N, CA, C and O atoms as CSV, one atom per row, in Angstrom:
chain,resi,resn,atom,element,x,y,z
A,1,MET,N,N,-3.167,0.316,11.617
A,1,MET,CA,C,-2.734,0.515,10.503
A,1,MET,C,C,-3.521,1.235,9.584
A,1,MET,O,O,-2.946,2.201,9.084
A,2,LEU,N,N,-4.873,0.993,9.166
A,2,LEU,CA,C,-5.662,1.987,8.434
A,2,LEU,C,C,-5.562,3.171,9.029
A,2,LEU,O,O,-5.100,3.988,8.232
A,3,ARG,N,N,-5.820,3.699,10.221
A,3,ARG,CA,C,-5.319,4.900,11.146
A,3,ARG,C,C,-4.040,5.705,10.712
A,3,ARG,O,O,-4.068,6.933,10.620
A,4,LEU,N,N,-3.017,5.023,10.475
A,4,LEU,CA,C,-1.574,5.366,10.026
A,4,LEU,C,C,-1.743,5.663,8.482
A,4,LEU,O,O,-1.133,6.621,8.005
A,5,VAL,N,N,-2.528,4.896,7.707
A,5,VAL,CA,C,-2.031,5.360,6.405
A,5,VAL,C,C,-3.203,6.269,6.097
A,5,VAL,O,O,-3.290,6.339,4.871
A,6,GLY,N,N,-4.195,7.038,6.718
A,6,GLY,CA,C,-4.993,7.913,6.802
A,6,GLY,C,C,-4.302,9.093,6.920
A,6,GLY,O,O,-4.523,10.023,6.144
A,7,LEU,N,N,-3.286,9.178,8.023
A,7,LEU,CA,C,-2.387,10.155,8.786
A,7,LEU,C,C,-1.182,10.230,7.251
A,7,LEU,O,O,-0.694,11.160,6.609
A,8,GLY,N,N,-1.135,9.466,7.211
A,8,GLY,CA,C,-0.141,9.480,5.832
A,8,GLY,C,C,-0.337,9.988,4.765
A,8,GLY,O,O,0.590,10.446,4.097
A,9,LEU,N,N,-1.772,10.019,4.323
A,9,LEU,CA,C,-2.271,10.812,2.948
A,9,LEU,C,C,-2.113,12.271,3.654
A,9,LEU,O,O,-1.511,13.256,3.227
A,10,ARG,N,N,-2.801,12.113,4.799
A,10,ARG,CA,C,-2.854,13.998,4.962
A,10,ARG,C,C,-1.222,14.659,4.872
A,10,ARG,O,O,-1.005,15.793,4.444
A,11,GLY,N,N,0.077,13.528,5.461
A,11,GLY,CA,C,1.216,13.874,5.518
A,11,GLY,C,C,1.627,13.834,3.825
A,11,GLY,O,O,2.690,14.413,3.602
A,12,GLY,N,N,1.062,13.340,2.803
A,12,GLY,CA,C,1.870,12.995,1.590
A,12,GLY,C,C,3.060,12.287,1.822
A,12,GLY,O,O,4.231,12.452,1.481
A,13,LEU,N,N,2.432,11.425,2.516
A,13,LEU,CA,C,3.852,10.140,2.505
A,13,LEU,C,C,2.913,9.316,2.221
A,13,LEU,O,O,3.074,8.269,2.847
A,14,VAL,N,N,1.783,9.304,1.402
A,14,VAL,CA,C,1.581,8.083,0.569
A,14,VAL,C,C,0.777,8.668,-0.918
A,14,VAL,O,O,0.324,9.715,-1.380
A,15,VAL,N,N,0.948,7.248,-1.278
A,15,VAL,CA,C,-0.082,7.710,-3.006
A,15,VAL,C,C,-0.918,6.422,-2.795
A,15,VAL,O,O,-0.672,5.454,-2.076
A,16,VAL,N,N,-2.211,6.721,-3.800
A,16,VAL,CA,C,-2.940,5.886,-3.751
A,16,VAL,C,C,-3.342,5.524,-5.368
A,16,VAL,O,O,-3.413,6.360,-6.268
A,17,GLY,N,N,-3.584,4.076,-5.499
A,17,GLY,CA,C,-4.335,3.507,-6.834
A,17,GLY,C,C,-2.996,2.743,-7.288
A,17,GLY,O,O,-1.858,2.622,-6.834
A,18,VAL,N,N,-3.721,2.278,-8.442
A,18,VAL,CA,C,-2.778,1.257,-9.232
A,18,VAL,C,C,-1.693,2.543,-10.103
A,18,VAL,O,O,-0.501,2.328,-9.885
A,19,ASP,N,N,-1.925,3.599,-10.876
A,19,ASP,CA,C,-1.177,4.270,-11.597
A,19,ASP,C,C,-0.365,4.950,-10.816
A,19,ASP,O,O,0.782,5.062,-11.248
A,20,ARG,N,N,-0.692,5.635,-9.400
A,20,ARG,CA,C,0.149,6.301,-8.647
A,20,ARG,C,C,0.911,5.494,-8.498
A,20,ARG,O,O,1.815,5.430,-9.331
A,21,VAL,N,N,0.887,4.555,-7.412
A,21,VAL,CA,C,1.409,3.552,-6.980
A,21,VAL,C,C,2.735,3.176,-8.090
A,21,VAL,O,O,3.904,3.333,-7.737
A,22,ARG,N,N,2.356,2.661,-9.466
A,22,ARG,CA,C,3.406,2.076,-10.160
A,22,ARG,C,C,4.447,3.260,-10.730
A,22,ARG,O,O,5.603,2.941,-11.006
A,23,GLU,N,N,3.994,4.617,-10.891
A,23,GLU,CA,C,4.820,5.469,-11.060
A,23,GLU,C,C,5.782,5.898,-10.236
A,23,GLU,O,O,6.832,6.365,-10.678
A,24,ALA,N,N,5.498,5.774,-8.796
A,24,ALA,CA,C,6.263,6.227,-7.503
A,24,ALA,C,C,7.327,4.952,-7.479
A,24,ALA,O,O,8.485,5.030,-7.068
A,25,ALA,N,N,6.536,3.485,-8.134
A,25,ALA,CA,C,7.467,2.293,-7.695
A,25,ALA,C,C,8.801,2.750,-8.682
A,25,ALA,O,O,9.981,2.944,-8.391
A,26,ARG,N,N,8.047,2.830,-10.000
A,26,ARG,CA,C,9.086,3.295,-10.934
A,26,ARG,C,C,10.801,3.843,-10.464
A,26,ARG,O,O,11.963,3.458,-10.593
A,27,ARG,N,N,9.987,5.036,-9.825
A,27,ARG,CA,C,10.979,6.291,-9.555
A,27,ARG,C,C,11.835,5.418,-8.067
A,27,ARG,O,O,12.934,5.851,-7.721
A,28,GLY,N,N,11.396,4.583,-7.537
A,28,GLY,CA,C,12.257,3.850,-6.621
A,28,GLY,C,C,11.455,4.953,-5.074
A,28,GLY,O,O,12.086,5.272,-4.067
A,29,LYS,N,N,10.343,5.220,-5.291
A,29,LYS,CA,C,9.814,6.226,-4.020
A,29,LYS,C,C,9.301,5.168,-3.279
A,29,LYS,O,O,9.534,5.284,-2.075
A,30,VAL,N,N,8.700,4.207,-3.589
A,30,VAL,CA,C,7.480,3.492,-2.656
A,30,VAL,C,C,8.646,2.459,-1.989
A,30,VAL,O,O,9.625,1.946,-2.530
A,31,LEU,N,N,8.184,2.367,-0.696
A,31,LEU,CA,C,8.693,1.514,0.637
A,31,LEU,C,C,8.055,0.467,0.691
A,31,LEU,O,O,8.469,-0.665,0.443
A,32,LEU,N,N,6.876,0.832,1.060
A,32,LEU,CA,C,5.930,-0.422,1.188
A,32,LEU,C,C,4.854,-0.497,0.940
A,32,LEU,O,O,4.251,0.423,1.492
A,33,ALA,N,N,3.925,-1.414,0.115
A,33,ALA,CA,C,2.301,-0.897,-0.507
A,33,ALA,C,C,1.528,-2.301,0.052
A,33,ALA,O,O,1.812,-3.485,0.232
A,34,ILE,N,N,0.488,-1.491,0.190
A,34,ILE,CA,C,-0.311,-2.261,0.947
A,34,ILE,C,C,-1.639,-2.536,-0.107
A,34,ILE,O,O,-2.254,-1.711,-0.781
A,35,VAL,N,N,-1.850,-4.082,0.021
A,35,VAL,CA,C,-2.437,-4.701,-1.638
A,35,VAL,C,C,-3.815,-5.097,-1.008
A,35,VAL,O,O,-3.781,-5.842,-0.028
A,36,ALA,N,N,-5.300,-4.567,-1.590
A,36,ALA,CA,C,-6.040,-5.075,-1.103
A,36,ALA,C,C,-6.507,-6.618,-1.768
A,36,ALA,O,O,-6.825,-6.678,-2.956
A,37,PRO,N,N,-6.515,-7.644,-1.037
A,37,PRO,CA,C,-6.644,-8.905,-1.622
A,37,PRO,C,C,-7.800,-8.984,-2.516
A,37,PRO,O,O,-7.707,-9.923,-3.307
A,38,ASP,N,N,-8.886,-8.263,-2.630
A,38,ASP,CA,C,-10.088,-8.497,-3.183
A,38,ASP,C,C,-10.164,-7.308,-4.479
A,38,ASP,O,O,-11.139,-6.826,-5.056
A,39,ALA,N,N,-8.866,-7.107,-4.626
A,39,ALA,CA,C,-8.985,-5.804,-5.854
A,39,ALA,C,C,-9.115,-6.598,-6.766
A,39,ALA,O,O,-8.959,-7.791,-6.507
A,40,ALA,N,N,-9.423,-6.206,-8.044
A,40,ALA,CA,C,-9.679,-6.953,-9.575
A,40,ALA,C,C,-8.332,-7.471,-10.068
A,40,ALA,O,O,-7.351,-6.727,-10.051
A,41,ARG,N,N,-8.283,-8.309,-10.360
A,41,ARG,CA,C,-7.307,-9.566,-10.736
A,41,ARG,C,C,-6.238,-8.427,-11.691
A,41,ARG,O,O,-5.010,-8.380,-11.625
A,42,ASN,N,N,-7.161,-7.557,-12.574
A,42,ASN,CA,C,-6.244,-6.655,-13.482
A,42,ASN,C,C,-5.336,-5.597,-13.261
A,42,ASN,O,O,-4.412,-5.161,-13.947
A,43,SER,N,N,-5.878,-5.211,-11.947
A,43,SER,CA,C,-5.315,-4.395,-11.299
A,43,SER,C,C,-4.163,-4.945,-10.430
A,43,SER,O,O,-3.212,-4.222,-10.135
A,44,LEU,N,N,-4.229,-5.878,-10.133
A,44,LEU,CA,C,-3.312,-6.685,-9.384
A,44,LEU,C,C,-2.283,-6.771,-10.170
A,44,LEU,O,O,-1.128,-6.532,-9.820
A,45,ASP,N,N,-2.683,-7.162,-11.421
A,45,ASP,CA,C,-1.397,-7.805,-12.326
A,45,ASP,C,C,-0.743,-6.502,-12.618
A,45,ASP,O,O,0.486,-6.567,-12.597
A,46,LYS,N,N,-1.354,-5.097,-12.939
A,46,LYS,CA,C,-0.935,-4.166,-13.207
A,46,LYS,C,C,0.398,-3.615,-12.148
A,46,LYS,O,O,1.333,-2.860,-12.418
A,47,VAL,N,N,0.115,-4.197,-11.091
A,47,VAL,CA,C,1.244,-3.097,-10.099
A,47,VAL,C,C,2.221,-4.392,-9.259
A,47,VAL,O,O,3.415,-4.354,-8.959
A,48,VAL,N,N,1.223,-5.480,-9.035
A,48,VAL,CA,C,2.034,-6.377,-8.178
A,48,VAL,C,C,3.355,-6.811,-8.710
A,48,VAL,O,O,4.301,-6.511,-7.982
A,49,PRO,N,N,3.607,-7.370,-9.679
A,49,PRO,CA,C,4.931,-7.645,-10.418
A,49,PRO,C,C,5.756,-6.732,-10.198
A,49,PRO,O,O,6.777,-7.051,-9.589
A,50,LEU,N,N,5.573,-5.292,-10.628
A,50,LEU,CA,C,6.638,-4.245,-10.545
A,50,LEU,C,C,6.692,-4.167,-8.945
A,50,LEU,O,O,7.769,-3.733,-8.533
A,51,LEU,N,N,5.926,-4.436,-8.138
A,51,LEU,CA,C,6.415,-3.873,-6.696
A,51,LEU,C,C,7.425,-5.617,-6.311
A,51,LEU,O,O,8.255,-5.719,-5.408
A,52,ASP,N,N,7.171,-6.330,-6.914
A,52,ASP,CA,C,7.941,-7.223,-6.572
A,52,ASP,C,C,9.071,-7.343,-7.142
A,52,ASP,O,O,10.073,-7.630,-6.487
A,53,ALA,N,N,9.107,-7.106,-8.701
A,53,ALA,CA,C,10.759,-6.574,-9.129
A,53,ALA,C,C,11.877,-5.429,-8.520
A,53,ALA,O,O,13.106,-5.479,-8.492
A,54,ARG,N,N,10.771,-4.206,-7.970
A,54,ARG,CA,C,11.618,-3.449,-7.170
A,54,ARG,C,C,11.989,-3.798,-5.454
A,54,ARG,O,O,12.478,-3.012,-4.642
A,55,GLY,N,N,11.639,-5.026,-5.260
A,55,GLY,CA,C,11.938,-5.327,-4.254
A,55,GLY,C,C,10.976,-4.662,-2.975
A,55,GLY,O,O,11.566,-4.541,-1.901
A,56,VAL,N,N,9.760,-4.294,-3.022
A,56,VAL,CA,C,8.959,-3.367,-2.279
A,56,VAL,C,C,8.206,-4.046,-1.239
A,56,VAL,O,O,7.359,-4.887,-1.541
A,57,TRP,N,N,8.454,-3.745,-0.064
A,57,TRP,CA,C,7.980,-4.714,1.074
A,57,TRP,C,C,6.463,-4.806,0.588
A,57,TRP,O,O,6.111,-3.746,0.071
A,58,ARG,N,N,5.674,-5.583,0.607
A,58,ARG,CA,C,4.025,-5.721,0.020
A,58,ARG,C,C,3.168,-6.444,1.387
A,58,ARG,O,O,3.586,-7.433,1.989
A,59,ILE,N,N,2.021,-5.786,1.679
A,59,ILE,CA,C,1.488,-6.425,2.772
A,59,ILE,C,C,0.322,-6.940,1.974
A,59,ILE,O,O,0.014,-6.392,0.916
A,60,SER,N,N,-0.276,-7.877,2.402
A,60,SER,CA,C,-1.867,-7.875,2.273
A,60,SER,C,C,-2.638,-7.230,2.906
A,60,SER,O,O,-2.788,-7.599,4.071
A,61,GLY,N,N,-3.261,-6.292,2.540
A,61,GLY,CA,C,-4.269,-5.601,3.546
A,61,GLY,C,C,-5.588,-5.659,3.621
A,61,GLY,O,O,-5.997,-6.734,3.180
A,62,PRO,N,N,-6.625,-4.785,4.083
A,62,PRO,CA,C,-7.596,-5.130,4.342
A,62,PRO,C,C,-8.492,-5.433,3.088
A,62,PRO,O,O,-7.742,-5.675,2.142
A,63,GLY,N,N,-9.751,-5.509,2.739
A,63,GLY,CA,C,-10.543,-5.257,1.442
A,63,GLY,C,C,-10.219,-3.856,1.078
A,63,GLY,O,O,-9.722,-3.000,1.809
A,64,ALA,N,N,-10.671,-3.726,-0.497
A,64,ALA,CA,C,-10.499,-2.526,-1.241
A,64,ALA,C,C,-11.486,-1.626,-0.688
A,64,ALA,O,O,-11.095,-0.459,-0.678
A,65,VAL,N,N,-12.818,-1.842,-0.155
A,65,VAL,CA,C,-13.628,-0.844,0.522
A,65,VAL,C,C,-12.717,-0.151,1.486
A,65,VAL,O,O,-12.305,1.004,1.377
A,66,ALA,N,N,-12.481,-0.914,2.347
A,66,ALA,CA,C,-11.872,-0.690,3.968
A,66,ALA,C,C,-10.516,0.320,3.741
A,66,ALA,O,O,-10.322,1.398,4.302
A,67,LEU,N,N,-9.737,-0.281,2.858
A,67,LEU,CA,C,-8.225,0.296,2.562
A,67,LEU,C,C,-8.735,1.962,1.582
A,67,LEU,O,O,-8.056,2.954,1.845
A,68,GLY,N,N,-9.740,2.096,0.674
A,68,GLY,CA,C,-10.001,3.032,-0.097
A,68,GLY,C,C,-10.561,4.198,1.162
A,68,GLY,O,O,-10.261,5.390,1.222
A,69,GLY,N,N,-11.585,3.306,2.244
A,69,GLY,CA,C,-12.022,4.208,3.376
A,69,GLY,C,C,-11.364,5.012,4.271
A,69,GLY,O,O,-11.790,5.794,5.120
A,70,ALA,N,N,-10.219,4.681,3.931
A,70,ALA,CA,C,-9.254,5.089,5.037
A,70,ALA,C,C,-8.114,6.304,4.103
A,70,ALA,O,O,-7.258,7.000,4.649
A,71,VAL,N,N,-8.402,6.278,2.730
A,71,VAL,CA,C,-7.849,7.431,2.372
A,71,VAL,C,C,-8.813,8.166,1.268
A,71,VAL,O,O,-8.663,8.538,0.104
A,72,GLY,N,N,-9.773,8.185,2.131
A,72,GLY,CA,C,-11.301,9.084,1.380
A,72,GLY,C,C,-11.284,8.387,-0.423
A,72,GLY,O,O,-11.132,9.158,-1.370
A,73,ARG,N,N,-11.395,7.438,-0.549
A,73,ARG,CA,C,-12.177,6.751,-1.454
A,73,ARG,C,C,-13.293,5.544,-1.355
A,73,ARG,O,O,-13.403,4.900,-0.312
A,74,GLU,N,N,-13.951,5.331,-2.279
A,74,GLU,CA,C,-14.809,4.443,-2.133
A,74,GLU,C,C,-14.222,2.800,-2.038
A,74,GLU,O,O,-14.760,1.848,-1.474
A,75,SER,N,N,-13.205,2.833,-2.637
A,75,SER,CA,C,-12.254,1.785,-2.817
A,75,SER,C,C,-10.999,2.118,-3.342
A,75,SER,O,O,-10.944,3.198,-3.928
A,76,THR,N,N,-9.916,1.407,-3.267
A,76,THR,CA,C,-8.510,1.527,-3.867
A,76,THR,C,C,-8.146,0.043,-3.962
A,76,THR,O,O,-8.253,-0.749,-3.026
A,77,ALA,N,N,-7.667,-0.276,-5.297
A,77,ALA,CA,C,-6.490,-1.905,-4.762
A,77,ALA,C,C,-5.369,-1.531,-4.008
A,77,ALA,O,O,-5.008,-2.254,-3.079
A,78,VAL,N,N,-4.514,-0.055,-4.399
A,78,VAL,CA,C,-3.299,-0.331,-3.446
A,78,VAL,C,C,-2.994,1.069,-3.059
A,78,VAL,O,O,-3.411,2.083,-3.617
A,79,VAL,N,N,-2.094,0.976,-1.875
A,79,VAL,CA,C,-1.409,2.283,-1.403
A,79,VAL,C,C,0.006,1.907,-1.309
A,79,VAL,O,O,0.483,0.863,-0.865
A,80,GLY,N,N,0.684,3.081,-1.874
A,80,GLY,CA,C,2.358,3.294,-1.385
A,80,GLY,C,C,2.549,4.187,-0.196
A,80,GLY,O,O,2.038,5.260,0.125
A,81,VAL,N,N,3.586,3.285,0.445
A,81,VAL,CA,C,4.184,4.398,1.459
A,81,VAL,C,C,5.484,4.837,0.750
A,81,VAL,O,O,6.172,4.089,0.056
A,82,LEU,N,N,5.734,6.110,1.002
A,82,LEU,CA,C,6.783,6.809,0.793
A,82,LEU,C,C,7.838,7.354,1.718
A,82,LEU,O,O,8.795,8.089,1.470
A,83,ASP,N,N,7.379,6.751,2.977
A,83,ASP,CA,C,8.130,7.476,4.329
A,83,ASP,C,C,8.850,6.223,4.856
A,83,ASP,O,O,8.204,5.197,5.069
A,84,ARG,N,N,10.107,6.283,5.059
A,84,ARG,CA,C,10.118,5.024,6.153
A,84,ARG,C,C,9.837,4.967,6.879
A,84,ARG,O,O,9.632,3.835,7.317
A,85,ASP,N,N,9.569,6.070,7.666
A,85,ASP,CA,C,9.578,5.624,9.025
A,85,ASP,C,C,7.967,5.203,9.038
A,85,ASP,O,O,7.713,4.202,9.708
A,86,LEU,N,N,6.914,5.821,8.408
A,86,LEU,CA,C,5.813,5.502,8.359
A,86,LEU,C,C,5.740,3.969,8.018
A,86,LEU,O,O,5.109,3.190,8.732
A,87,ALA,N,N,6.482,3.539,6.785
A,87,ALA,CA,C,6.396,2.217,6.335
A,87,ALA,C,C,7.196,1.204,7.744
A,87,ALA,O,O,7.070,-0.018,7.825
A,88,GLU,N,N,7.791,1.841,8.487
A,88,GLU,CA,C,8.381,0.549,9.436
A,88,GLU,C,C,7.360,0.304,10.327
A,88,GLU,O,O,6.992,-0.806,10.712
A,89,GLY,N,N,6.919,1.366,10.639
A,89,GLY,CA,C,5.623,1.421,11.501
A,89,GLY,C,C,4.476,0.751,11.321
A,89,GLY,O,O,3.981,0.139,12.268
A,90,ILE,N,N,3.749,0.769,9.799
A,90,ILE,CA,C,2.866,-0.142,9.582
A,90,ILE,C,C,3.106,-1.635,9.495
A,90,ILE,O,O,2.336,-2.576,9.688
A,91,ARG,N,N,4.667,-1.587,9.077
A,91,ARG,CA,C,5.283,-2.774,8.486
A,91,ARG,C,C,5.355,-4.036,10.512
A,91,ARG,O,O,5.232,-5.261,10.513
A,92,GLU,N,N,5.534,-3.312,11.606
A,92,GLU,CA,C,5.620,-3.791,12.697
A,92,GLU,C,C,4.206,-4.157,13.225
A,92,GLU,O,O,4.050,-5.137,13.953
A,93,ILE,N,N,3.275,-3.431,12.882
A,93,ILE,CA,C,2.036,-3.284,13.360
A,93,ILE,C,C,1.459,-4.562,12.963
A,93,ILE,O,O,0.845,-5.323,13.711
A,94,VAL,N,N,1.818,-4.815,11.171
A,94,VAL,CA,C,0.960,-5.980,10.524
A,94,VAL,C,C,1.672,-7.234,11.090
A,94,VAL,O,O,1.111,-8.312,11.288
A,95,GLU,N,N,3.249,-6.903,11.373
A,95,GLU,CA,C,3.671,-8.347,11.718
A,95,GLU,C,C,3.513,-8.848,13.050
A,95,GLU,O,O,3.522,-10.018,13.433
A,96,SER,N,N,3.329,-7.515,13.865
A,96,SER,CA,C,2.778,-8.358,15.143
A,96,SER,C,C,1.708,-9.025,15.360
A,96,SER,O,O,1.566,-9.961,16.148
A,97,LYS,N,N,0.733,-8.427,14.480
A,97,LYS,CA,C,-0.615,-9.301,14.533
A,97,LYS,C,C,-0.768,-10.466,13.877
A,97,LYS,O,O,-1.444,-11.372,14.367
A,98,VAL,N,N,-0.010,-10.608,12.400
A,98,VAL,CA,C,-0.612,-11.690,11.843
A,98,VAL,C,C,0.793,-12.281,11.091
A,98,VAL,O,O,0.756,-13.392,10.561
A,99,GLY,N,N,1.986,-11.498,11.079
A,99,GLY,CA,C,2.891,-11.775,10.148
A,99,GLY,C,C,2.890,-11.880,8.581
A,99,GLY,O,O,3.371,-12.805,7.927
A,100,GLY,N,N,2.259,-10.757,8.102
A,100,GLY,CA,C,1.446,-10.607,6.864
A,100,GLY,C,C,2.137,-9.949,5.863
A,100,GLY,O,O,1.475,-9.316,5.041
A,101,THR,N,N,3.710,-9.984,5.747
A,101,THR,CA,C,4.194,-9.224,4.836
A,101,THR,C,C,4.950,-10.508,3.743
A,101,THR,O,O,5.324,-11.645,4.029
A,102,HIS,N,N,4.968,-9.911,2.688
A,102,HIS,CA,C,5.420,-10.778,1.501
A,102,HIS,C,C,6.748,-10.004,1.205
A,102,HIS,O,O,7.481,-10.365,0.284
């Protein structure tokens, strides 16, 4: 999954961080969000309710450091996927491993 996220970043198919994901979600662009379960509560409180209200698929991903590493950051709370095919591919990988969508 993290490899796909990294490829998506290079292709401009993902947005990284609470502010960018919130902005894209408000515009109806986020199709799937990968949320770090160990992210700061304040960060999660800013983005999770919006994702849920917009009906965005939400996956509990790896920790913030691992998720950030996939997108060239020290850490990140959330990554938003903007491309339908990429979102489906990530969702299928996660569901086949753990059934971890919300």
